Structures are given as structure tokens and as C-alpha cells.
C-alpha positions in Angstrom: 39.7 110.0 107.4 40.9 109.4 110.8 44.3 107.9 110.0 44.7 111.6 107.8 44.6 113.6 110.8 46.7 110.8 113.0 49.4 111.2 110.6 49.4 115.4 109.9 49.3 115.5 114.0 52.8 112.6 113.5 54.4 115.1 111.1 53.5 118.3 112.4 54.4 117.5 115.8 57.8 116.2 114.4 58.4 119.5 112.4 57.8 120.8 114.7 59.9 119.6 117.3 62.8 120.1 114.9 62.3 123.7 114.0 62.6 124.0 118.2 65.7 122.1 118.1 66.8 123.5 115.4 66.6 127.2 117.0 67.6 126.7 121.0 71.3 125.3 118.8 71.1 128.9 116.8 70.5 130.7 120.1 73.2 128.6 121.9 75.7 129.0 119.1 75.6 133.1 119.3 74.8 133.7 123.1 78.2 130.8 123.5 79.8 132.5 120.4 79.3 135.7 121.4 80.5 135.1 125.0 83.8 132.8 124.5 84.3 136.0 121.9 84.2 138.1 124.5 86.4 136.0 126.8 89.2 135.4 124.1 89.4 139.3 123.5 90.1 139.8 127.6 92.5 137.3 127.5 94.4 138.2 123.8 94.4 142.0 125.5 96.1 140.8 129.1 98.9 138.7 126.6 102.3 140.2 126.4 103.3 139.6 123.3 99.6 142.1 123.2 101.4 144.5 125.2 104.5 144.7 122.8 102.1 146.0 120.1 101.1 149.6 119.9 98.1 150.5 121.4 96.6 151.8 117.7 97.6 149.0 116.4 96.3 146.9 119.4 92.6 148.7 120.1 91.9 148.7 116.0 92.7 145.1 115.4 91.3 143.9 118.2 88.1 145.9 117.2 87.7 144.0 113.4 88.5 140.7 114.9 85.2 140.6 117.5 83.6 142.1 114.7 84.4 139.5 112.2 84.5 136.3 114.8 80.9 138.1 114.9 79.9 137.7 112.0 81.1 133.9 111.5 79.2 132.9 115.0 75.7 134.5 112.7 76.8 132.6 109.8 77.5 128.9 111.8 73.7 130.1 113.2 72.0 131.2 110.4 73.9 127.2 108.6 72.5 125.0 111.8 68.6 127.3 111.0 69.1 125.2 108.2 69.1 128.0 105.5 71.4 126.5 103.0 75.2 127.5 102.4 75.3 128.9 99.2 72.3 130.9 99.9 73.5 132.3 102.3 77.2 133.6 100.7 74.5 135.0 97.6 72.6 136.7 100.5 76.1 137.6 101.5 77.3 138.8 98.8 74.3 140.9 97.5 73.7 142.3 101.3 76.8 143.4 101.1 76.6 145.0 97.4 73.7 146.9 98.9 75.8 147.6 102.2 78.8 149.4 100.4 76.6 151.7 98.0 74.3 153.1 100.9 77.7 153.9 103.1 80.8 154.8 100.8 81.3 157.2 103.3 82.1 154.2 106.6 84.5 153.0 103.8 86.4 155.2 102.8 86.6 155.8 106.4 87.3 152.0 107.3 90.7 152.4 104.6 91.0 155.5 106.5 91.3 153.8 110.0 93.8 151.1 108.4 95.9 154.5 106.6 96.1 155.7 110.5 97.1 152.4 112.0 99.5 151.2 110.0 101.2 153.9 108.8 101.7 154.9 112.0 99.9 158.7 111.0 99.3 159.3 114.4 99.1 157.3 118.3 96.8 157.1 121.3 98.5 159.7 123.4 99.4 162.2 120.2 98.5 165.4 120.4 97.3 167.0 117.0 96.3 169.5 114.9 94.4 169.3 111.6 94.4 171.7 108.5 90.4 173.0 109.5 91.9 173.8 112.8 90.7 170.7 115.7 93.6 170.4 117.7 92.8 167.9 121.1 94.7 164.1 122.6 94.1 161.4 120.9 92.4 158.8 122.8 91.0 156.3 120.2 91.5 155.1 116.6 88.4 153.2 116.0 87.7 151.5 112.7 85.7 154.3 111.5 86.3 157.6 113.9 89.2 158.8 115.9 87.8 160.8 119.0 90.3 163.1 120.5 90.3 165.3 123.5 90.7 169.3 124.0 92.1 171.6 126.0 89.9 172.7 127.3 88.2 168.6 127.7 85.6 168.9 124.6 85.8 165.4 123.2 85.7 165.4 119.0 84.9 162.7 116.9 86.4 163.1 113.4 85.8 160.6 110.7 89.0 158.3 109.4 88.5 159.6 106.0 88.5 162.8 106.8 91.2 162.3 108.8 93.3 160.6 106.8 92.6 163.0 103.5 94.1 166.1 104.6 96.5 167.8 106.6 97.3 166.7 110.2 100.6 168.6 112.2 101.8 165.8 115.0 103.1 167.8 118.1 104.1 164.5 119.9 105.5 162.8 116.6 108.8 163.8 117.7 110.4 163.6 121.7 112.0 167.1 121.7 110.2 169.8 120.1 111.4 174.0 119.6 110.3 176.9 121.7 109.6 180.0 119.7 108.6 183.4 121.1 108.2 186.7 120.2 109.3 189.8 122.2 108.8 193.9 121.1 110.3 196.1 122.7 110.9 199.9 122.3 113.1 202.1 119.6 115.4 202.6 122.3 115.9 199.4 124.5 119.0 198.2 124.6 119.6 195.6 122.2 122.7 194.0 123.7 120.4 194.2 127.1 117.1 193.0 125.5 119.2 189.7 124.3 120.7 189.1 127.8 117.8 189.0 129.6 116.1 186.2 127.0 119.3 184.4 126.5 119.6 184.5 131.2 115.9 183.4 131.6 116.0 180.7 129.0 119.6 179.1 130.8 117.6 179.7 134.2 114.3 177.4 133.5 115.1 173.8 134.4 113.4 172.3 131.5 115.2 174.2 128.2 117.7 171.6 126.7 121.1 173.6 127.7 122.7 170.7 124.9 121.3 172.5 122.5 121.6 176.3 121.5 119.5 178.6 123.1 119.4 181.2 119.6 118.2 184.8 120.6 118.5 187.8 117.6 117.0 190.8 116.6 113.6 189.3 114.5 112.5 192.5 112.9 112.9 196.5 112.8 109.4 197.0 112.3 106.6 199.8 113.2 107.0 201.2 116.7 109.4 197.8 117.6 111.7 196.1 117.9 111.1 192.5 117.6 113.8 189.8 118.9 113.0 186.3 118.3 113.7 183.7 121.4 114.4 179.9 119.7 114.5 176.3 121.8 114.4 173.4 122.1 112.5 171.2 125.2 110.4 168.1 125.4 107.7 167.7 123.9 104.9 167.0 127.0 106.7 171.0 128.3 106.0 172.9 125.5 103.1 174.5 126.7 104.6 174.8 130.5 108.2 176.7 129.5 105.8 178.4 126.7 104.3 180.5 129.6 106.5 180.8 132.4 108.6 181.8 130.0 106.3 185.0 129.9 106.2 185.7 133.2 109.8 185.4 133.7 110.7 188.1 131.1 107.8 190.4 130.9 109.0 190.9 135.2 112.6 190.5 134.1 111.9 193.7 132.2 109.6 195.6 134.2 112.6 195.9 136.7 115.3 196.8 134.3 113.3 199.4 132.5 112.7 197.4 129.1 109.2 199.3 127.6 107.1 197.4 126.0 105.2 199.3 123.4 101.2 199.9 122.6 99.3 201.5 120.3 98.9 205.1 120.9 96.0 207.3 119.5 96.0 211.3 119.9 92.1 212.5 120.1 91.0 216.1 119.5 88.1 216.4 120.9 86.2 220.5 119.4 83.4 222.3 119.7 79.7 221.8 116.9 80.7 225.1 115.9 84.6 224.9 115.7 83.8 221.7 113.2 81.4 223.8 110.8 83.0 223.9 107.1 83.2 227.5 107.1 84.7 228.7 103.3 85.4 232.3 105.1 83.9 234.7 108.4 81.4 235.9 105.7 78.2 235.8 105.8 75.9 234.1 103.2 74.5 237.5 102.4 77.8 239.2 101.0 79.2 235.9 99.9 76.3 237.0 96.9 76.9 240.7 96.8 80.1 239.4 96.2 79.4 237.3 93.7 76.6 239.7 91.8 80.1 242.3 91.6 82.2 239.8 89.5 79.2 239.2 86.8 79.0 242.9 86.7 
């Protein structure tokens, strides 16, 4: 009996030591592996070659590589713990299938992120507007989501799958952009004077490209208004600055030259209660009844 007890003590001790060593080895692999991945990511980001790559592509690939390397570290740690490699692969396959079925939306977002990055639909720093009305500057293109910052300094997070499957207007996609403005004036306004005011205002603005045509014409004649169109070219980043400044400059020029901007008018007639009452004539009800009886006879 004593020999059996001694044998069990020896074997249990060896198994415990072996398990402890495996746990320690796996923990070291995870700790050192994650630390090395973090350091490697920083080194790659600062590398000259990496800086020459488009920022959107660089961030996307960096995040994807970090996830793949961390998965490899965890796979290695599991092998050190004594888990059979074939079992790990089978488990990962089953686990991946289950996750794929449960996270179909996330996988479509991942595919959408790949499409956005590699087809360069837009980049970090571009100002975009989606077909459902979301607009802002792109500050990050992640693996699953794209983050934009609105003019009001709000953060909007949009799934990549949704973003890649809808119409997106990229206002920063081209270095220059056309400025389109319309101004309504009264019918009796001097057409040539209005055109001169608009043209002079555009020509005098320092941010408008004078190498391109400045187009000013009578755009439409509508009820009570002559609408003039102004078209000019500028850098994409200067568009809204010019838009607001020209509105102020042209309004002041209209005032100085007596150009009247029409507005809606409404005539209101106020009557007393007796005047508003509807009556067939000035006769009383009794007189009307007597007249009706006389007609019947």
C-alpha cells in the first residue's frame, strides 16, 4: 500500500510540474508575443516605406495584420499547452463557421472595408456625404466601421458594408470644385447691372480661380423673381469659405446699387363679425317667408 502511495505522489508531482511549466510557457508566449507585435507595429508605422503608402490603406492593413499575428500567437500558446494541432484546426474551423453564421453583417462590413480601401472610394481626410444624408470628414477607416466627423464636431460611425453599398459623394475627391450660386432679384432690376455686380464680386475674390471661366447668366424667370446663376471654380477646401463670403459681398453690392430682393407679400382684410356674416339680402327672415308663400299662391 505504501508503495502505491509513493508512486502516485511521484507521478502527480511530475504531472503538476509539467502542467505548471506548460502554463508558464504559454503565458510567456502570449505576453512576449503581444509585446513584440505592439513594438513591431510601431516600427512599421514609422518606416519610410510605410509612410509612402496611402494613409487609409496603411491603417486598414496595420489593423488586419495585428489581428492575424495575435491569432498566430494564441495558436502557438495552445500548442505549447499540449492541445493537438489537428484538434485546434478543427476547433477553429467549427468556431469560425459558427462566428461566420452569427456575424454575417460583420463579415459583410469587413468585405466592405476591403472594397473601400483598395478601390479608394474615399480616403482619410476626405469630406463625404452618403445617400441617406450623413456628411462629414473621414477620420478613420477601420476593419468593420468608418468614422466621420461632422461640421458640428459630432462623431458618426458607419458600417463599412452599408457604406460600400450606397451612393457616396466625395467632395474632396478632386483638387478643384465648381461653385454654384443663385440670386433672386425683382422683375424691374437692370439685368446687365446685376450681371456686372455678380461678375465683379467673383473676379475680386482672391480664392476664385481666374484661369477658369466665371459664368453669370439669367437662370430663370419665375413668379415675382428673376433668378441669376453664378458659377466659378476654386480649390475644394475653399468652397464654403467663398460661398459665405460672396453671399455677404453681393448682398451689400445689391443694397448700394438699389437692387431689390423680392419677398413674399400677403394682403390681409379685417372685417367685423356683422360684415362677415353671409346673408342673401337685407330682408329679415319673416319677409323672406312671406315672399315664398306669395309665390306658391
